[in-house]
Steps between C-alpha positions, in 0.01 A plus 500: 500500500271313267760500220760368750275212596424428136873478420563274797209265388633496139849412630365219717297369208804499269704311762223257539469442131872464468516255772214298360660490153832386652317230696312393188826467311669301772219252559607146415264465202675810360848349531598353169794313652264271694370169361169536319321268737594709799388817321164335418449381852578847648272678262205259555542557876448865454195486265137532600248245364365758258854572371557119447166463321596799277808318372275215379275735291592588143280777380420629155727801452466667172313788661754542782687785319440845340717627219586867528577669165638170354816563698421415858313216679345528838302250720125536450247552772371149462848362557553697818150396621564128433838518672366679808200265535642170364882518559527338150828325417465398142366678185383346180508648155615845606650558153241308309329666200218358300128559430400334833715736707413794271861593493620624158806639330370838608421437871718197579866458603786486260820332639647820650168590664455142615833522677404837652170343611655209676744730676222736613288210637798346684602833636153562635493159670844528647422840647129481595463147648610395850749241400588619150461160328560547132242393242511203266380601150365207303454544124353283223781377279396190307669603175656822604422749770138616447583871512540782252838514319613144576602226263229263389607138424309210354229365732579181692360264237723657244805505729453125560493449116857606480611177691796724595594537872759773427244712334259460802797584731578821304138596495483454885810708548352791294171485686678502842721790399205705378287427812769574747630815330155646542489421870281188504605173660260216411436377149177302448606218262578277336160331467549126499148341499503195271268567202290199414189720427563739206145651539625661823553871467848515658689240284714778356658571837621145562776283364301226341385147579814326606656497856854459394501786247308725735717429799822543301405820334355640827816409692718671243281815518522487881880488473495812285269667756765460765491134593384572853810694599345824635836645571535568131394856438289422196340174621121480539281263696330304233141392570404165344135486368269308576509241770347257400322340205363829364565431132270193480173628625168354413366613165802733462323756720732745683490409875275207454560177698786265425452131517837325518618219730790564732724264308435693177570828685821358658641340182419782248378833656723536807852426340512833310440689825763283678758563235441874496517517879833316487621759253423769755137603480402652841129561456212285396147615410181310556223482236131551468393145446411225731670161482290206604275739677765683696560866396860555410553782746415278801648167391737424775593155343693680228581831668625350825557133434663512157647850475634539846552167656602292192680765296621719786379820321637797690326783324149646541173405333249753368140465389380588159305826495203463739518116482485481877173694482385235257533233769178670638348670196569252217558159649271553806709298743531778751226695684643845453827680407655458845459127485646496141793699617565254786463201259759641268750606772470161683557317166819692440417807285725779637389796295149610394515664154228772513521511876123488578495158667805538721361835621271264685775303681450692822133391501600139409748499786241635748259223391764229553515410130878549467791562727758772580770245412357462149516873448851525636620219273365658185627846606844366560516349153430833335740690728775252441481568121512881565815456712668268255438743215659779713196730479555643850845623385427581135125585446557750217605481132663741250241647262777571241596137490130401454471741208807369332489135584134409432434392134856568401635393166641189660177411653312540168762279335413221749133541410584479124704174540224357718235584238713341226535179693130490584381464140387148409479398138218240456481459126711616200447384146804690385355846480714618798738656545385790270733684266551871537364584164139375539188703515323414825135537595499525879154456644316399810397640839841419653723646224520846649344494842738608778323350800410167333877433501532520876242304690329562832674673787654765291529877567412771240769544234654807360475558127767309311608272777323182386599358159203352317529261205455796260787680675708186456425443141595863430848422611539268202278653237429858393142622535454476121515120536264472789120510484355518847132437561354398841215302334308430823514512879561223750136490622315796358306382192399856402860574398502335159767614241552150349442622156789747534714228625430280213583782251833551676573131479435496127755774450763316703743207462424355840239555780593516867188464718532578864214356697430354848392661825529793722557574866499871456295680766332830442299765694167360369543160682341429831716351778444307814661608825779250429591658177361221288306625195129426489397356163156618413276606213576870571874459457619621157860412554671245272645334813448116487781400725644633834372461849122464501463412131447132509389336168244236418649453150854540367447610146580832352229754592334775301552494124857357507411162349317683217801720447738206467269317264464806275881550491554136404261522208738771339742220436791690646738332738361536851702528817286492814647641823308429830555753777314340792462456871398134472532215257215600258374248246715508186333224296419720200843660486665167538330371191480807283779736592841480320680590837370513851668632816401615848663775690283481821514851646865591410540825687607843396762382248271230359426666166871529420558139600214374285646683201841361577355149463286582196797640305750245621722722715421262786447123467208408729529224756221565753315194627130466612486509882136378477322269257276656226174317490285424193172551688377610839348159533850342528578690818708424695756423235830531681769270387599317822190308568506165680359303209489538127144637437280328254386691193164671485226406247546838334882540513825377638580557874834646406550878518546709186853591614665316788690634798859583415424536122668764290668526155818663373636630170765226519502124580663301776611139535518319833744216557734312735266452799705389804361423844755465779437394861658690781331307780163341572296811438737738301557488136647705221321502164705639212450537120600708207297747291623603155371797295458330164336806342641811330426755771634549848242464771398393851383150583297400811557135581258358764549184707188311613474193730236234539488286811421153352363340818402710809289444812268782391404618150760720332503725192559342169792740473636783719746771411811471719759713333542753213744746362523755217827558310615677197642267239664619179421339166698180458614484862429263777410578861535250786233498762512336836229484773545382851195315648472445868249370752261802440472395131416139592285543811126454523250563769415151615192352667610632835534853357872484529757601235699192424702355211382151430739249340430429136526607136454843352464571133721793395352701219698782333354723227408845386147485649273270692372354178827487309724252693820425301704300750401229744672304767455341846633567845438282802474642858600270780 
């Protein structure tokens, strides 16, 4: 009798579960044939308050999985606990590996395991939560997905130095492919803060000091990332960082206050974000700084007034990690975490990265600090993107495709081409390119250091994946013609092998000295909760750039200056290569080196690309995306100021190397400037560029404008158009730029964007300080 009753109960339970599953599948929000808005509305109507709040929390997820035998991945106990208690809807950095997360090549996820991990987490959520809402997985991807086994590209500053939209587009496409193949959906990047403060630790992540270059390169990368069309199976949701004014903080301190007027923000700092959003960016991240006393993560003027009302932004916003907490704990403009959460939500921040503040939204609601409508609005924005991406129908990925498609040969080739186009030649007295029968002394702390090629936000690398300069030189010379000596470290003054470097130089025909900086993190560095490194006297790392490593000076650290001077005294031709995350001072090299170039942080193929340039297999054409100062006392030294600065008592006010500067192994002639009017505010500027040298190569013509008379002060010059094209020796290339109202407009006294009638000087050249053609156009 007992067994019979048990069988009946089991049968009834099975029928109930089957009926429940069928009902779940036929609910309107589950019906892919219905419009997205209808599905969002239906799902919202079924959610509890806590489930809605959970969709607004993005938690740290690298401990949300357990790897079994390096073959299987299962959800961890902490993941199950957070899902049961917090109904979390978005995860951050699930696949991330670095010293902060303590995930290594041994205990982290390779691409196949990452795909298995994403599938396991999604399966658990679909099967063990009431409504089965799939997760969003957000991943850091500023110069490649920050995960083991992915392709590492040049950092943002380097990518901008290519002045090549197509390269940015291809890089974005690879990043999107690698992120999505592994089961993630949101790519954090590009980073498009304008960098007017090179002492700031995060310059390497950004795209330079100019709004047009930054906006154009970011828009091209966004197009590669999917262009906002989430129906594409390999499109990501790019997250633009950081909104707003984060790259010009007081004293160059990370997260310090920013003091800029609204007109300056509107004319220079907002346009790159607007251009990237027009290209399809669907997420925007706030920043740690305050602007005119208002913390970024509660600034409704920009988050609601500009982003939503003026621009019609339809995506979702997200805080930087714990930046909402900082409204209370750092800026002290809220009494507690609940009030900070309400301030952020009311201002228009949809998602809390870190999730601690928005866990207090129930309390904030009970205290009358926010509203149910504000929570519903934010939740709807997140759900809409999940529906548009098709996650309810296709939450899983194929681990085999991840294993084969991430860091493929084609992806590595994109990284190689990008690294070649990054390299910027600053000086050449004829020593470059090198012949293949020379004996080379290769020295310096960045000559054979894998992680110093890569920059911050980089995962651990397998042996042999990253090409150092030594690896690259070995592609052109046998070991018998190469003498490698490190010489010194980036910062550590106890590592002194300068004498051996000098002896190597004496035995060689030419010296290649690789110096600069480092953003390489290690397990000895201390980290804040946000992941920023803590610079202190106990840190033995050579890291002098990367988040948290602000500088008071910009010179070479450690014994690098001593190394260069000793090498120069040998009398051998000296080629100096800067591998750096910010524009370090180069005064000594500019005066004493026979050749000087910068490769920024060129990525995993950087060593090969540098060697390609050194030995003439590739003709360099990179251009500086940021001015190189002569001294810290000149700062800020960006090119597009509103008046020509007077010289200092000690030195000129001009930078050592100006924005847009870069040399080639060939020469170009500019001619035949023509300016044609289409209507009152539309013009075409055309001209010819002839390669008058003996080598084929790229040229990067740049068009600048100066508004001769305006109602408010304008820059002495402002980049408005640029291009990069390959021109064979002896051939001529025709360039044509269309200029419309956006190129001519200003932010007037009423804070309106207008085109004022009057004359504009047209300046065309190879850099901001090498104008070769001039003309005038008149707006009406």
